[in-house]
One Martini backbone bead per residue (centre of mass of N, CA, C, O) as a GRO file, in nm:
protein
  276
    1MET     BB    1  -3.498   0.692  18.956
    2THR     BB    2  -3.304   0.519  19.125
    3ARG     BB    3  -3.043   0.621  18.997
    4PHE     BB    4  -3.084   0.916  19.063
    5TYR     BB    5  -3.094   0.882  19.368
    6GLN     BB    6  -2.814   0.751  19.403
    7LEU     BB    7  -2.652   0.984  19.279
    8THR     BB    8  -2.747   1.206  19.472
    9LEU     BB    9  -2.651   1.067  19.733
   10ALA     BB   10  -2.350   1.048  19.657
   11ILE     BB   11  -2.300   1.351  19.623
   12THR     BB   12  -2.386   1.437  19.907
   13ILE     BB   13  -2.180   1.268  20.066
   14ALA     BB   14  -1.925   1.384  19.934
   15PHE     BB   15  -1.974   1.677  20.019
   16VAL     BB   16  -1.979   1.630  20.325
   17LEU     BB   17  -1.692   1.512  20.347
   18VAL     BB   18  -1.535   1.750  20.234
   19VAL     BB   19  -1.632   1.959  20.439
   20SER     BB   20  -1.546   1.809  20.695
   21LEU     BB   21  -1.242   1.780  20.629
   22SER     BB   22  -1.186   2.084  20.594
   23GLN     BB   23  -1.264   2.160  20.886
   24ILE     BB   24  -1.057   1.984  21.028
   25ALA     BB   25  -0.806   2.105  20.897
   26PHE     BB   26  -0.858   2.392  20.996
   27ALA     BB   27  -0.868   2.330  21.302
   28GLN     BB   28  -0.562   2.199  21.304
   29GLY     BB   29  -0.416   2.286  21.071
   30LYS     BB   30  -0.139   2.282  20.890
   31VAL     BB   31   0.047   2.033  20.740
   32ASN     BB   32   0.421   2.092  20.728
   33ILE     BB   33   0.512   1.790  20.825
   34LYS     BB   34   0.647   1.524  20.635
   35GLY     BB   35   0.811   1.202  20.608
   36GLY     BB   36   0.872   1.066  20.855
   37PRO     BB   37   1.141   1.037  20.989
   38LEU     BB   38   1.437   1.160  21.045
   39LYS     BB   39   1.726   1.196  20.917
   40GLU     BB   40   2.037   1.210  21.041
   41ALA     BB   41   2.122   1.467  20.867
   42ASP     BB   42   1.845   1.623  21.006
   43TRP     BB   43   1.849   1.640  21.326
   44LEU     BB   44   1.963   1.974  21.319
   45LYS     BB   45   1.746   2.081  21.134
   46ASP     BB   46   1.547   2.327  21.014
   47PRO     BB   47   1.241   2.403  20.940
   48ALA     BB   48   1.010   2.482  20.657
   49PRO     BB   49   0.771   2.690  20.699
   50GLU     BB   50   0.614   2.899  20.905
   51LEU     BB   51   0.288   2.957  21.064
   52SER     BB   52   0.183   3.108  21.321
   53GLU     BB   53  -0.023   2.960  21.523
   54ASP     BB   54  -0.312   2.990  21.716
   55HIS     BB   55  -0.372   2.752  22.009
   56SER     BB   56  -0.534   2.869  22.266
   57ASP     BB   57  -0.817   2.698  22.217
   58ASN     BB   58  -0.694   2.445  22.289
   59LYS     BB   59  -0.777   2.146  22.502
   60ASN     BB   60  -0.503   1.934  22.454
   61TRP     BB   61  -0.293   2.012  22.635
   62ILE     BB   62  -0.021   1.897  22.788
   63THR     BB   63   0.062   1.860  23.156
   64LYS     BB   64   0.191   1.569  23.191
   65TRP     BB   65   0.507   1.433  23.313
   66TYR     BB   66   0.802   1.231  23.261
   67GLY     BB   67   1.113   1.277  23.455
   68PRO     BB   68   1.342   1.447  23.561
   69ASP     BB   69   1.366   1.620  23.888
   70GLY     BB   70   1.536   1.810  23.691
   71ASN     BB   71   1.741   2.018  23.538
   72TYR     BB   72   1.963   2.119  23.315
   73GLU     BB   73   2.238   2.319  23.392
   74ASN     BB   74   2.444   2.524  23.248
   75ASN     BB   75   2.442   2.484  22.907
   76GLY     BB   76   2.557   2.745  22.732
   77GLY     BB   77   2.323   2.723  22.568
   78PHE     BB   78   2.136   2.574  22.324
   79GLY     BB   79   2.357   2.564  22.103
   80ALA     BB   80   2.557   2.392  22.280
   81SER     BB   81   2.356   2.153  22.385
   82ALA     BB   82   2.192   2.017  22.148
   83PRO     BB   83   2.420   1.803  22.041
   84LYS     BB   84   2.390   1.680  22.316
   85ASP     BB   85   2.376   1.389  22.523
   86LEU     BB   86   2.252   1.418  22.843
   87ILE     BB   87   2.174   1.126  22.910
   88GLU     BB   88   2.441   0.988  22.854
   89GLU     BB   89   2.605   1.166  23.046
   90GLY     BB   90   2.423   1.093  23.315
   91THR     BB   91   2.456   0.747  23.261
   92GLY     BB   92   2.714   0.632  23.117
   93GLY     BB   93   2.537   0.495  22.861
   94LYS     BB   94   2.274   0.342  22.959
   95LEU     BB   95   2.155   0.599  22.828
   96THR     BB   96   1.962   0.758  22.575
   97GLN     BB   97   1.759   0.939  22.394
   98ILE     BB   98   1.665   0.714  22.210
   99LYS     BB   99   1.619   0.493  22.429
  100LEU     BB  100   1.415   0.666  22.603
  101SER     BB  101   1.202   0.632  22.341
  102THR     BB  102   1.161   0.346  22.472
  103VAL     BB  103   1.062   0.082  22.648
  104GLU     BB  104   1.336  -0.009  22.749
  105GLY     BB  105   1.431   0.271  22.851
  106LEU     BB  106   1.198   0.334  23.040
  107LYS     BB  107   1.243   0.091  23.233
  108LEU     BB  108   1.536   0.184  23.328
  109THR     BB  109   1.437   0.422  23.519
  110GLN     BB  110   1.396   0.228  23.772
  111THR     BB  111   1.744   0.195  23.795
  112VAL     BB  112   1.823   0.468  23.634
  113ASP     BB  113   1.990   0.747  23.696
  114VAL     BB  114   2.086   1.084  23.703
  115ASN     BB  115   2.443   1.218  23.687
  116TRP     BB  116   2.513   1.515  23.709
  117LYS     BB  117   2.681   1.767  23.753
  118LYS     BB  118   2.667   2.004  23.986
  119ALA     BB  119   2.661   2.246  23.773
  120ASN     BB  120   2.404   2.069  23.622
  121GLY     BB  121   2.229   1.969  23.909
  122GLY     BB  122   2.295   1.682  23.944
  123PRO     BB  123   2.119   1.453  24.076
  124ARG     BB  124   1.852   1.245  23.919
  125GLY     BB  125   1.550   1.147  23.920
  126TRP     BB  126   1.205   1.034  23.892
  127GLU     BB  127   0.904   1.209  23.772
  128ILE     BB  128   0.613   1.389  23.817
  129PHE     BB  129   0.504   1.664  23.611
  130GLU     BB  130   0.370   2.003  23.579
  131PHE     BB  131   0.212   2.210  23.331
  132GLU     BB  132   0.126   2.538  23.236
  133PRO     BB  133   0.079   2.624  22.920
  134ALA     BB  134   0.037   2.951  22.955
  135ASN     BB  135   0.310   2.942  23.092
  136SER     BB  136   0.618   3.094  22.982
  137HIS     BB  137   0.789   2.971  23.269
  138HIS     BB  138   0.763   2.647  23.340
  139MET     BB  139   1.065   2.518  23.311
  140ASN     BB  140   1.213   2.590  23.586
  141ARG     BB  141   1.119   2.425  23.840
  142ASP     BB  142   1.246   2.595  24.088
  143GLY     BB  143   1.470   2.711  23.907
  144PRO     BB  144   1.636   2.802  23.671
  145GLY     BB  145   1.542   2.994  23.363
  146ASP     BB  146   1.832   2.971  23.246
  147ASN     BB  147   2.022   2.755  23.091
  148ILE     BB  148   1.829   2.498  22.999
  149ASP     BB  149   1.715   2.149  23.025
  150THR     BB  150   1.425   1.959  22.922
  151TYR     BB  151   1.261   1.649  23.014
  152GLY     BB  152   0.984   1.464  22.851
  153ILE     BB  153   0.733   1.203  22.910
  154ILE     BB  154   0.515   1.001  22.706
  155VAL     BB  155   0.229   0.779  22.675
  156ILE     BB  156   0.080   0.628  22.380
  157ASP     BB  157  -0.234   0.464  22.354
  158ALA     BB  158  -0.313   0.276  22.076
  159PRO     BB  159  -0.568   0.092  21.901
  160LYS     BB  160  -0.383   0.151  21.642
  161ASP     BB  161  -0.257   0.208  21.362
  162MET     BB  162  -0.154   0.558  21.312
  163THR     BB  163  -0.222   0.880  21.208
  164SER     BB  164  -0.071   1.185  21.322
  165VAL     BB  165  -0.081   1.516  21.490
  166MET     BB  166   0.171   1.733  21.599
  167SER     BB  167   0.191   2.030  21.836
  168PRO     BB  168   0.447   2.244  21.897
  169ALA     BB  169   0.568   2.445  22.177
  170HIS     BB  170   0.866   2.670  22.208
  171ASP     BB  171   1.147   2.767  22.447
  172ASP     BB  172   1.349   2.678  22.231
  173HIS     BB  173   1.495   2.394  22.165
  174ALA     BB  174   1.340   2.130  21.988
  175GLN     BB  175   1.304   1.769  22.064
  176ILE     BB  176   1.160   1.465  21.904
  177TRP     BB  177   1.084   1.135  22.016
  178ILE     BB  178   0.969   0.810  21.868
  179ASN     BB  179   1.043   0.498  21.905
  180GLY     BB  180   1.363   0.575  21.831
  181GLU     BB  181   1.272   0.840  21.668
  182LYS     BB  182   1.315   1.132  21.486
  183TRP     BB  183   1.059   1.405  21.426
  184TYR     BB  184   1.192   1.673  21.572
  185ASN     BB  185   1.342   2.001  21.480
  186ASN     BB  186   1.384   2.326  21.663
  187SER     BB  187   1.563   2.637  21.730
  188ARG     BB  188   1.291   2.801  21.720
  189TRP     BB  189   1.087   2.993  21.857
  190THR     BB  190   0.719   3.035  21.860
  191GLY     BB  191   0.642   3.326  22.033
  192ALA     BB  192   0.443   3.134  22.209
  193ALA     BB  193   0.304   2.904  22.423
  194LEU     BB  194   0.037   2.874  22.196
  195GLN     BB  195   0.232   2.855  21.950
  196VAL     BB  196   0.242   2.730  21.605
  197ASP     BB  197   0.470   2.624  21.331
  198PHE     BB  198   0.428   2.294  21.351
  199ASN     BB  199   0.263   2.030  21.184
  200VAL     BB  200   0.315   1.683  21.262
  201GLU     BB  201   0.349   1.396  21.098
  202ILE     BB  202   0.271   1.077  21.243
  203LYS     BB  203   0.349   0.749  21.378
  204LEU     BB  204   0.146   0.502  21.525
  205GLN     BB  205   0.130   0.230  21.725
  206LYS     BB  206   0.005  -0.032  21.851
  207GLY     BB  207  -0.013   0.086  22.156
  208GLY     BB  208   0.276   0.177  22.293
  209ASN     BB  209   0.414   0.516  22.296
  210VAL     BB  210   0.727   0.680  22.310
  211LEU     BB  211   0.775   1.020  22.421
  212LEU     BB  212   1.042   1.259  22.367
  213TYR     BB  213   1.096   1.580  22.522
  214ARG     BB  214   1.314   1.851  22.427
  215CYS     BB  215   1.431   2.161  22.593
  216GLY     BB  216   1.625   2.446  22.510
  217GLU     BB  217   1.751   2.723  22.710
  218SER     BB  218   1.859   3.064  22.758
  219GLY     BB  219   1.633   3.316  22.750
  220GLY     BB  220   1.352   3.401  22.904
  221ASP     BB  221   1.143   3.225  22.792
  222ALA     BB  222   1.004   2.890  22.926
  223TYR     BB  223   0.872   2.642  22.703
  224MET     BB  224   0.677   2.316  22.674
  225ASN     BB  225   0.451   2.207  22.423
  226LEU     BB  226   0.160   1.975  22.357
  227HIS     BB  227  -0.037   1.846  22.079
  228PHE     BB  228  -0.305   1.694  21.916
  229ASP     BB  229  -0.530   1.588  21.735
  230ASP     BB  230  -0.854   1.526  21.798
  231ALA     BB  231  -0.866   1.227  21.704
  232THR     BB  232  -0.639   1.129  21.885
  233HIS     BB  233  -0.755   1.214  22.166
  234LYS     BB  234  -1.008   1.023  22.128
  235ALA     BB  235  -0.841   0.739  22.079
  236VAL     BB  236  -0.639   0.786  22.310
  237ASP     BB  237  -0.400   0.727  22.566
  238ILE     BB  238  -0.242   0.939  22.817
  239TYR     BB  239   0.080   0.930  22.978
  240PRO     BB  240   0.023   1.072  23.237
  241ASP     BB  241  -0.262   1.089  23.454
  242LYS     BB  242  -0.292   0.994  23.779
  243ALA     BB  243  -0.012   1.000  23.832
  244LYS     BB  244   0.249   1.098  24.101
  245ASP     BB  245   0.468   0.873  24.039
  246GLN     BB  246   0.667   0.627  23.938
  247LYS     BB  247   0.503   0.386  24.034
  248SER     BB  248   0.220   0.477  23.923
  249PHE     BB  249   0.312   0.500  23.632
  250PHE     BB  250   0.387   0.196  23.582
  251ASN     BB  251   0.107   0.095  23.651
  252GLU     BB  252  -0.042   0.261  23.426
  253VAL     BB  253   0.148   0.139  23.169
  254ALA     BB  254   0.146  -0.174  23.170
  255GLY     BB  255  -0.063  -0.239  22.943
  256ALA     BB  256   0.065  -0.069  22.704
  257LEU     BB  257   0.385  -0.202  22.749
  258SER     BB  258   0.432  -0.468  22.900
  259VAL     BB  259   0.470  -0.377  23.193
  260ASP     BB  260   0.546  -0.422  23.504
  261PRO     BB  261   0.399  -0.394  23.774
  262VAL     BB  262   0.475  -0.284  24.064
  263GLY     BB  263   0.526  -0.587  24.245
  264LYS     BB  264   0.489  -0.775  23.990
  265ALA     BB  265   0.467  -1.032  23.795
  266THR     BB  266   0.542  -1.170  23.503
  267THR     BB  267   0.319  -1.170  23.205
  268THR     BB  268   0.307  -1.359  22.915
  269TRP     BB  269   0.215  -1.517  22.632
  270GLY     BB  270   0.423  -1.742  22.668
  271ASP     BB  271   0.337  -1.828  22.953
  272ILE     BB  272   0.046  -1.904  22.889
  273LYS     BB  273   0.108  -2.128  22.679
  274ARG     BB  274   0.291  -2.306  22.867
  275ASN     BB  275   0.042  -2.337  23.096
  276ARG     BB  276  -0.188  -2.501  22.926
   0.00000   0.00000   0.00000
């Protein structure tokens, strides 16, 4: 009787787990990009096939970003601008897109501004800005709405190494780097501001992860949105959170990235051990 009870209990638990996992997978949508990050040969290749999933009911869309305080303008259309590293262009090589998606590069934004040509928007500092995800024209940021590129950064503070799923929506060409590696490239708009064509499996490391999102736009709608799976949003902290400017942003991420809070001296584990 005991063995029978144990077997019945095991079968019941297994059934519940299978049903629960299938419901979670259904709720998050199908993961149709795996095996990243992208190899260099694939950095500008489009993925396939598209899902065309409506994620308008998702409550986790990210609204706050850190980035240049204005867009790159007159980009010649996203097809022309996408292969160019506009961060490298604007900083004279002090920063690149890849480097900007690392802790080292993020820290450099405290002293390195972007200096694009006047025709491309001119000098840009760094700021916190907000997007309304449902607004399909939010990328213009009080400037031109066509022929622009927008860069946005978030920091994801993970409690452990973990696998996550990110879901981008964009118009037009989106590129996403995390911790110095490219995880997503898609030159095709997703059809609506809260519509997702690709759910991308990514790897997060314990502690702070720097994500750089770039979207190039030619004409019409102009939006760049992102959310993660529910389990990720429950487990991690995402910044900017309450920060309203560059200084408060770096104070906010200091713990996650071992970055010095603005105006405070550096304290590292090595310093602590030496002073014991």
